[in-house]
N, C-alpha and C positions, 0 to 999 in steps of 0.2 A: 504491500500500498503506502502510495506518496504521501507527504506530510509540506505542504509548501507555507513554511516560515516567513512571514511579513518581520522586518526590522530595519530599526532607524542604527545609524552611524554617524554619531555628532561629533563632528568636526570645527574644534572655535564654537562660531554661535549660528556655524549653517547644518541644518539632520538631511543626512541624506534616505528619503526611501528606499531601499531594498528589497531581494526574498533571495530566499534559499531553500535548499529543497534535500530530503531526508528521506530513506529508504524504509519504513516499517513491517513490521507483521502487522497482519489481520488484526484491530480493534486494540492496539498500540499506541502511547503517546511517547512521545521522544523525551530523552534523561537526559544529565546533562552531561554526559559523554559523548552523546552524538549529538547536539550544536554544538558542543566544542569542536568535533571532529570536522560537523560540516564548515562549520568556519575556518577552519587552518584551511580544509580544503581553497578556500574562499580567498587563501592569505592572511589570515585576521588570526593570530595568538592570542589567547585570552583567557580572563579566567572567570568564575564565574561569584560575582558580590554581591547580587540580593537575588534569593531565589525564589521570593513571592515573586518577583516584578518580575524577575529573567533579566537581571542588567548584567553586564558583561561589562571587564575592566581587562583592557591591554594588559600584559605580561612585560613588553620590549617597552624600556622607557625611548624617549624619543617620539614613541609612535602618531602620526601625523592627527589618530582620531580620537576621543577622550575617555567612550562608550558606546556600545551597542546594547539597545534595546528590543526585546520582541514583544511584538504590538499584538502578531495575533498567529494562532496555525490553523492552516487553511485543511482537514484530512478529506473532503469530499462526501463527509457523510452528510446526507441531507437535516437538515433540523426544520423544525415545523415551529413557526413562531403566528399566531392570528394577529391579522391586519384587523383592530378592531375597527381605524377607520371606514375602510370597504364595507366591515361590516354593517356599520352600521347607516350606510350610502347606501347599500339593496336592500337590507331592512326596509328604508325608507322608502325606495320607488317599487318594490314586490306588493301585489295585492296581498292583503292582510288575509283575507277571505275567499274562495271562492263562488263569484256571484255567476245567474244568468244571465248573454246577451240579451 
């Protein structure tokens, strides 16, 4: 299963939005080592600074970036969220009871 990792790289006052890819077994989520391996393959040598917010810091002094923060993971699994506004519009447009014409 593919997991697309959406992350921000902070270069001074500039933030670049990038993506990476991690291959996982079905139903798994990425581990710290999965993230570190992906970033290393992209040329970033990091350590996990904040596990709760998935913030990584460079281990090399003089790196051109100050941190990388994972924003979102996309495993391709469908997630359902009810659209309450759409439901409200449809409810008001549809007839409430069937009436003979």
